[in-house]
Every structure is written in C-alpha cells, then in structure tokens.
C-alpha positions as CSV (number, residue, x, y, z in Angstrom):
1,M,37.8,3.3,-89.6
2,R,35.2,4.3,-86.9
3,S,35.8,4.4,-83.5
4,E,33.8,2.1,-81.2
5,V,32.7,4.4,-78.4
6,T,29.9,3.4,-75.0
7,I,27.3,5.6,-74.4
8,V,25.3,6.4,-71.2
9,H,22.2,8.9,-70.6
10,P,22.4,12.0,-68.5
11,Q,20.4,11.2,-65.0
12,Q,18.3,13.2,-62.5
13,Q,19.4,13.0,-59.2
14,T,21.3,13.9,-55.9
15,I,25.1,15.1,-56.3
16,T,27.8,15.5,-53.3
17,E,31.2,16.9,-53.7
18,Y,33.8,16.3,-51.0
19,L,36.7,17.5,-49.7
20,Q,39.4,15.0,-49.6
21,F,42.2,14.8,-47.0
22,N,45.3,11.6,-46.7
23,G,45.0,9.6,-43.7
24,V,47.4,6.5,-41.8
25,T,46.0,4.2,-39.5
26,Q,47.4,3.7,-36.1
27,F,47.3,1.4,-32.8
28,Q,46.9,4.3,-30.0
29,K,47.5,1.4,-27.5
30,K,50.9,-0.4,-27.8
31,N,52.3,-1.9,-24.6
32,N,55.8,-3.3,-23.9
33,I,56.5,-6.7,-22.8
34,R,59.7,-6.0,-20.4
35,S,61.6,-8.8,-18.5
36,T,61.0,-9.4,-15.1
37,N,64.5,-11.4,-14.6
38,T,67.5,-11.1,-15.9
39,G,69.5,-14.1,-17.6
40,Y,69.6,-16.0,-21.0
41,I,66.6,-16.8,-22.9
42,T,66.0,-20.2,-23.1
43,S,62.8,-20.4,-25.4
44,L,60.5,-18.3,-27.1
45,L,57.1,-19.1,-27.2
46,F,55.6,-16.5,-29.5
47,K,56.3,-14.7,-32.9
48,T,55.3,-11.5,-34.4
49,G,51.9,-11.2,-35.5
50,D,50.7,-13.8,-32.6
51,R,47.6,-12.6,-30.0
52,I,49.0,-12.7,-26.4
53,Q,46.9,-12.1,-23.6
54,Q,48.1,-10.8,-20.4
55,G,49.3,-13.5,-17.9
56,T,50.5,-15.5,-20.8
57,V,54.1,-16.8,-20.3
58,F,55.8,-14.9,-23.4
59,C,59.4,-17.1,-22.9
60,T,61.4,-18.2,-20.3
61,I,65.4,-17.5,-19.1
62,N,67.9,-19.3,-17.6
63,T,69.6,-16.9,-14.9
64,K,73.3,-16.8,-14.3
65,E,73.3,-18.1,-10.7
66,Q,71.5,-21.4,-12.7
67,Q,73.8,-21.8,-14.9
68,A,76.5,-22.0,-12.2
69,L,74.3,-24.4,-10.7
70,K,74.8,-26.7,-13.6
71,N,78.3,-27.3,-13.0
72,I,77.9,-28.9,-9.2
73,S,74.3,-30.3,-9.0
74,S,75.3,-33.6,-10.2
75,G,76.6,-33.9,-7.3
76,D,73.8,-32.9,-5.0
77,S,70.6,-33.7,-6.6
78,S,68.6,-31.0,-4.0
79,L,69.8,-28.5,-6.3
80,S,68.0,-29.7,-9.3
81,K,64.6,-28.1,-8.5
82,F,66.3,-24.8,-9.1
83,Q,67.6,-26.1,-12.7
84,K,63.9,-25.0,-14.1
85,P,63.6,-22.0,-16.1
86,L,61.9,-18.7,-15.1
87,S,59.1,-17.3,-16.6
88,V,58.8,-14.4,-17.9
89,I,54.9,-13.3,-18.1
90,S,53.6,-10.5,-20.4
91,N,51.8,-7.2,-19.0
92,A,50.2,-6.9,-22.0
93,T,47.1,-7.9,-24.4
94,G,46.5,-7.7,-28.3
95,V,48.9,-8.6,-31.3
96,I,52.6,-8.6,-31.5
97,T,53.8,-6.5,-33.9
98,A,57.6,-6.7,-32.9
99,I,60.0,-9.0,-31.1
100,N,63.8,-7.5,-30.1
101,V,65.2,-10.6,-29.0
102,L,66.3,-14.2,-29.8
103,Q,66.5,-17.4,-28.2
104,G,69.7,-17.3,-26.5
105,D,70.2,-13.9,-25.7
106,Y,70.9,-12.5,-22.5
107,I,68.3,-10.1,-21.3
108,S,68.1,-7.7,-18.1
109,E,65.3,-7.0,-15.8
110,G,63.5,-4.0,-17.6
111,D,64.3,-5.0,-21.1
112,V,61.7,-4.1,-23.5
113,L,61.4,-7.8,-25.2
114,A,58.5,-7.0,-27.7
115,T,55.5,-4.7,-28.1
116,A,51.8,-5.6,-28.6
117,S,49.0,-3.5,-30.1
118,E,45.6,-3.9,-29.4
119,P,43.6,-3.8,-33.1
120,T,40.5,-2.3,-30.9
121,S,42.6,0.7,-30.6
122,L,42.5,1.6,-34.2
123,I,42.2,5.0,-35.5
124,V,43.2,6.7,-38.6
125,V,44.7,10.2,-38.1
126,V,44.5,12.6,-40.9
127,N,45.8,16.0,-40.9
128,V,43.4,18.8,-42.3
129,P,44.8,22.5,-43.4
130,Y,43.3,24.9,-40.8
131,E,41.2,26.6,-43.9
132,N,39.1,23.8,-43.7
133,H,38.5,23.2,-39.7
134,Q,34.8,24.4,-40.3
135,F,33.8,21.1,-42.2
136,A,35.8,18.8,-40.3
137,K,34.2,19.0,-36.5
138,E,33.8,15.9,-33.9
139,G,30.5,14.0,-35.4
140,S,30.8,15.2,-38.7
141,P,29.9,12.2,-41.2
142,C,32.5,11.6,-43.5
143,E,34.1,8.2,-45.7
144,L,37.2,6.3,-45.6
145,V,38.3,4.8,-48.8
146,L,41.0,2.2,-49.0
147,S,43.2,1.3,-51.3
148,D,41.7,-1.8,-52.8
149,G,38.1,1.1,-53.0
150,K,36.4,-0.1,-50.1
151,I,34.5,2.5,-48.4
152,I,33.6,2.8,-44.6
153,A,31.2,5.4,-43.6
154,T,31.8,6.6,-40.4
155,T,32.7,10.2,-38.0
156,I,34.7,12.1,-37.1
157,S,35.8,11.3,-33.3
158,G,37.9,14.0,-32.4
159,M,40.8,16.2,-32.9
160,M,44.0,17.2,-31.2
161,P,44.0,20.8,-29.4
162,S,47.1,22.4,-31.6
163,V,48.6,23.1,-35.3
164,E,51.4,21.8,-37.1
165,T,53.7,24.9,-37.1
166,A,54.9,24.3,-40.9
167,S,51.6,23.3,-42.8
168,Q,48.7,24.9,-40.4
169,S,47.0,21.8,-40.3
170,Q,45.3,20.2,-37.3
171,A,45.4,16.3,-36.8
172,Y,41.8,14.7,-36.4
173,F,41.6,11.7,-35.6
174,I,38.7,8.6,-36.3
175,R,38.4,5.6,-33.9
176,L,37.7,1.9,-36.4
177,P,37.5,-0.4,-33.3
178,E,35.4,-2.9,-35.4
179,Q,37.4,-2.8,-38.7
180,S,40.6,-5.2,-39.0
181,L,42.9,-3.2,-40.9
182,P,46.7,-3.0,-40.7
183,E,48.7,-0.3,-39.0
184,N,50.1,2.5,-41.4
185,L,48.0,2.0,-44.1
186,N,47.4,5.2,-46.4
187,V,43.6,5.7,-46.8
188,I,41.4,9.1,-48.0
189,L,39.1,11.0,-46.1
190,R,36.4,12.6,-47.8
191,I,34.1,15.3,-46.3
192,P,30.7,16.1,-47.6
193,Y,31.3,19.8,-49.1
194,K,28.3,20.7,-51.2
195,K,25.2,19.2,-52.3
196,S,22.6,19.4,-55.3
197,V,19.6,17.5,-54.8
198,N,17.4,16.2,-58.0
199,T,20.1,17.7,-60.3
200,L,21.0,16.9,-64.0
201,C,24.2,14.4,-63.7
202,I,26.7,13.0,-66.4
203,A,29.0,10.2,-65.8
204,T,32.4,12.1,-64.5
205,S,34.2,9.8,-67.5
206,A,32.1,11.3,-70.1
207,V,33.5,14.9,-69.6
208,Q,36.0,16.3,-71.7
209,T,38.2,19.6,-71.0
210,D,40.8,21.6,-72.4
211,E,44.4,22.0,-70.7
212,L,43.3,24.6,-68.2
213,Q,40.1,23.0,-67.6
214,K,38.1,26.1,-68.1
215,N,35.5,24.9,-70.9
216,F,34.2,21.6,-70.6
217,W,31.9,20.0,-73.7
218,L,30.4,16.3,-74.2
219,M,30.1,14.7,-77.3
220,K,26.8,13.6,-78.1
221,V,25.9,10.5,-80.3
222,V,23.0,11.8,-83.2
223,H,21.5,9.3,-85.9
224,D,22.9,6.6,-84.4
225,S,26.3,7.1,-85.6
226,I,27.7,11.2,-85.4
227,A,29.0,12.2,-82.2
228,V,28.8,16.0,-82.1
229,K,30.4,18.3,-79.7
230,V,28.5,20.0,-77.2
231,S,29.8,22.7,-75.1
232,V,28.3,22.8,-71.1
233,Q,28.5,24.3,-68.0
234,T,29.4,22.1,-64.9
235,G,28.7,22.6,-61.0
236,L,29.9,19.9,-58.6
237,R,31.6,16.8,-59.2
238,N,33.1,14.0,-57.4
239,D,34.7,10.4,-59.0
240,S,31.5,9.2,-60.3
241,L,29.4,12.1,-61.2
242,T,29.2,15.4,-62.7
243,E,26.5,18.4,-62.6
244,I,25.7,19.4,-65.8
245,T,24.4,23.2,-65.4
246,S,23.4,24.1,-68.6
247,N,20.1,23.6,-70.6
248,N,21.5,22.0,-73.6
249,I,21.6,18.5,-72.7
250,S,18.4,16.8,-72.0
251,L,17.6,13.0,-70.1
252,S,17.1,11.7,-73.3
253,D,20.5,12.3,-75.0
254,N,23.2,9.5,-76.0
255,I,26.6,10.7,-74.6
256,I,29.7,9.0,-75.2
257,S,31.0,7.8,-71.5
258,L,34.5,6.0,-73.0
259,G,36.1,6.5,-76.4
260,A,35.7,10.6,-77.2
261,Y,38.8,11.2,-76.0
262,G,40.6,13.0,-79.0
263,L,37.3,12.8,-81.3
264,T,36.6,15.4,-83.3
265,D,33.3,17.3,-83.9
266,S,30.8,15.2,-86.3
267,T,33.2,11.9,-86.2
268,H,31.6,8.9,-87.3
269,V,31.7,6.1,-84.7
270,I,30.1,2.8,-83.5
271,V,28.2,2.9,-80.6
272,K,29.3,-1.0,-78.4
273,K,26.2,-2.6,-77.2
C-alpha cells in the first residue's frame, strides 16, 4: 500500500533564527483599597473583575456606635440621622483583582479590603541568561508569542540592574499598555539572533534527522510517485523554515512536507493534490 504525502517546493527568501526565552505577564501598578473607618460591612458594591475609579464608593459600613444607637434611636428621632451607613471611598483606579472581605465582616481602619490592578501597567518579565545579554538590549526588536499563536511585535523596554545568583539570569521587561491580556500568562519571547537574506529555504516540517540530529535529509518525489532520500546540509532554522546550504536541491524539486516520517529510500507514494 502506497503512502499519501503532501509536497512543497523550496523557496528563495530571507530566514531569521531566534533566541527564545519564557516570560510571564504582570501588572506593575497595583493599589490596595483600604478601610477609612472601623465597623461592620453592610454592603459591597463591587466584585472581582469589576473596574473601579478613584473616588467611587467601594462599600458601606456601620460602626459599633451606630449599632448601639439602634437601641435608643426609637425614643429620640434626632438620633436617626446618625444611622446612615458610612461610605468607604476607593483610593485606587483599575480592575479589581482581589477582594479580601465579605458583607457582614468586621473591619478596622486601615485594613486592606481589595486590590485594583491598572491594565495599562501591563508588562512581560523575562529572565535572560547573562551570556545572551548582548542580544537583549533596551530598544532591541523582539516578538512575543502567545499560547493561542498570536505574535506581538514589540521592543525590549528595559532591564533590572541585578542578576539572579543561582541561575545567573537577568530580568528584562517589556511594556504592553495597549494589550488586553490577563496577568500571569506564560508567553515566549523571541529575539532575532541570526539572519540570512535571499537563501534557499524549505518548510521545517520537511526536514528529517537522526536521533543525534547530526545528519539531515529530505524526501524528494521523482517520476511523480517515487520518494528518494536526499542528504542535505542545513543552516539557520526556525519554527517554519530551515535553510538548505547544500547545492543538491533546486527550486523546482518536489519535497515531501507531510508523510515523510519513516519512509525508506525509493518508496512508492501517492502525492495528495
């Protein structure tokens, strides 16, 4: 039974090889909403994920004194004006990422009730081994690859002035004020490392190699149905393209991109249209 394969043609184009590092998103600006009074929470007006503005009422409370006045206010109407709950005003602007209290809780003045993060303060923090610091300079172009495949072209914004002792890596950060991304999202930072212009390239999926990744070959289809093994030398490589530096492959060759794994030399195949 003949295997069904998909073919591609080599291309003459520019290829870039990247250094890749893992990063994580963080909000630089986080503000705590604190209580300005002591008492019992009578109403919470926000929930996690809501956006809040500075000067907005976050919650209301009743003090112990107000609780005590309930017992005597029925006999003195002038005391009823003191029964109105006190407002706790937010001193922060942003999205509420944590609420530390529930309605009915007793809080003291200065307690942290919630945390609001400012989305425009979003950054990506990446730890780069110091041996690669010459490629990760402030203002250097780079790409961020998200887990859904989206690629964000940006530049390195800055670096921390210290190196982590154990790993000997330095923290770099990239500001993303216009991106709507969650905190603690894992991303991949790609920094251009090497580049070849107008060189012969083939889809990386077409390149076969041994267990030690020392020998490389392509499966070329000849006579419309026979897969022939062609040993090649490779140069730069990224996720999509691999540079072919040997001169035994031409632009007109039919190279198997899918279905070549496990094929032996001179195997009969069916080319998928």
